[in-house]
C-alpha positions as CSV (number, residue, x, y, z in Angstrom):
1,X,99.2,92.8,57.3
2,X,97.9,89.3,57.8
3,X,99.4,86.5,55.7
4,X,97.0,83.7,55.0
5,X,98.0,81.0,52.6
6,X,97.4,77.3,52.0
7,X,99.1,74.9,49.6
8,X,96.9,72.8,47.4
9,X,98.9,69.6,48.0
10,X,97.0,67.5,45.4
11,X,97.4,70.3,42.8
12,X,101.1,70.7,43.6
13,X,101.7,67.0,43.3
14,X,99.9,66.9,39.9
15,X,102.2,69.8,38.7
16,X,105.3,68.0,40.0
17,X,104.2,64.7,38.3
18,X,103.8,66.6,35.0
19,X,107.1,68.4,35.4
20,X,108.9,65.1,36.1
21,X,107.3,63.6,33.0
22,X,108.4,66.7,31.0
23,X,112.0,66.3,32.3
24,X,112.0,62.7,31.1
25,X,110.7,63.8,27.6
26,X,113.4,66.6,27.6
27,X,116.1,64.1,28.4
28,X,114.8,61.8,25.6
29,X,114.9,64.7,23.2
30,X,118.4,65.5,24.2
31,X,119.5,61.9,23.7
32,X,117.8,62.0,20.3
33,X,119.7,65.2,19.4
34,X,122.9,63.6,20.5
35,X,122.3,60.6,18.3
36,X,121.3,62.8,15.3
37,X,124.5,64.9,15.8
38,X,126.6,61.7,16.0
39,X,125.0,60.6,12.7
40,X,125.8,64.0,11.1
41,X,129.4,63.7,12.4
42,X,129.7,60.2,10.9
43,X,128.4,61.4,7.6
44,X,130.8,64.3,7.5
45,X,133.8,62.0,8.1
46,X,137.0,63.2,9.7
47,X,137.3,66.7,8.3
48,X,137.4,70.1,10.0
49,X,133.6,70.5,10.0
50,X,133.2,67.1,11.7
51,X,135.8,68.0,14.3
52,X,134.2,71.4,14.9
53,X,130.8,69.8,15.4
54,X,132.2,67.3,17.8
55,X,133.9,70.0,19.8
56,X,130.7,72.1,19.9
57,X,128.7,69.2,21.1
58,X,131.2,68.1,23.8
59,X,132.2,71.5,25.0
60,X,129.0,73.5,24.8
61,X,125.8,71.8,23.9
62,X,126.2,68.6,26.0
63,X,127.2,70.7,29.1
64,X,124.2,73.0,28.7
65,X,121.8,70.1,28.2
66,X,123.3,68.4,31.3
67,X,122.9,71.6,33.3
68,X,119.3,72.1,32.2
69,X,118.4,68.5,33.1
70,X,120.2,68.7,36.5
71,X,118.6,72.0,37.3
72,X,115.1,70.8,36.3
73,X,115.5,67.6,38.4
74,X,116.7,69.6,41.4
75,X,113.8,72.0,41.2
76,X,111.2,69.3,41.1
77,X,112.9,67.3,43.8
78,X,113.3,70.4,46.0
79,X,109.7,71.4,45.6
80,X,108.6,67.8,46.3
81,X,110.7,67.8,49.5
82,X,109.2,71.1,50.6
83,X,105.7,69.7,49.9
84,X,106.4,66.6,52.0
85,X,107.7,68.8,54.8
86,X,104.6,71.0,54.6
87,X,102.3,68.0,54.8
88,X,104.3,66.5,57.7
89,X,104.3,69.8,59.6
90,X,100.6,70.2,59.1
91,X,100.0,66.8,60.6
92,X,102.3,67.6,63.5
93,X,100.6,70.9,64.2
94,X,97.2,69.1,64.1
95,X,98.4,66.5,66.6
96,X,99.7,69.2,68.9
97,X,96.5,71.2,68.7
98,X,94.4,68.1,69.4
99,X,96.7,67.2,72.4
100,X,96.4,70.8,73.7
101,X,92.6,70.7,73.4
102,X,92.4,67.3,75.2
103,X,94.8,68.6,77.9
104,X,92.8,71.8,78.3
105,X,89.6,69.7,78.6
106,X,91.2,67.5,81.2
107,X,92.3,70.4,83.3
108,X,89.3,72.7,82.9
109,X,88.0,72.1,86.4
110,X,91.2,71.3,88.3
111,X,90.5,74.3,90.5
112,X,87.3,72.7,91.9
113,X,83.8,72.1,90.8
114,X,82.2,74.3,88.2
115,X,80.9,77.6,89.5
116,X,77.3,77.8,90.8
117,X,75.4,80.6,89.1
118,X,73.0,82.5,91.3
119,X,69.4,81.4,90.9
120,X,70.3,78.0,89.5
121,X,70.4,74.8,91.5
122,X,72.4,71.9,90.4
123,X,70.3,69.1,89.1
124,X,69.6,66.3,91.6
125,X,70.9,63.0,90.3
126,X,68.8,60.0,91.3
């Protein structure tokens, strides 16, 4: 089985840019939710419902939103790091292939002049 793959770097970059923008929007929405819940808590006053809402936000919702935001950011950053490494490795491999080709060309006839084929005479240079 032959594996043949190629990464569309421009397309991947576009997806990462969109994902990062979506993370920003997600964080803005989470902040808005936090503000709305704070307003609800202020409206409720100091009763048991207000206390339960505060505990839910602090001990559950805020932690989950922070986890989602952190995970999303880590995924985008990790994918971007992998893309940069892919592009750099591609450049390094291209440089190595070019150097090998130049080296092979420079050493092609180190063993002597090119072989003379029977029936052909070398051209006379004037």
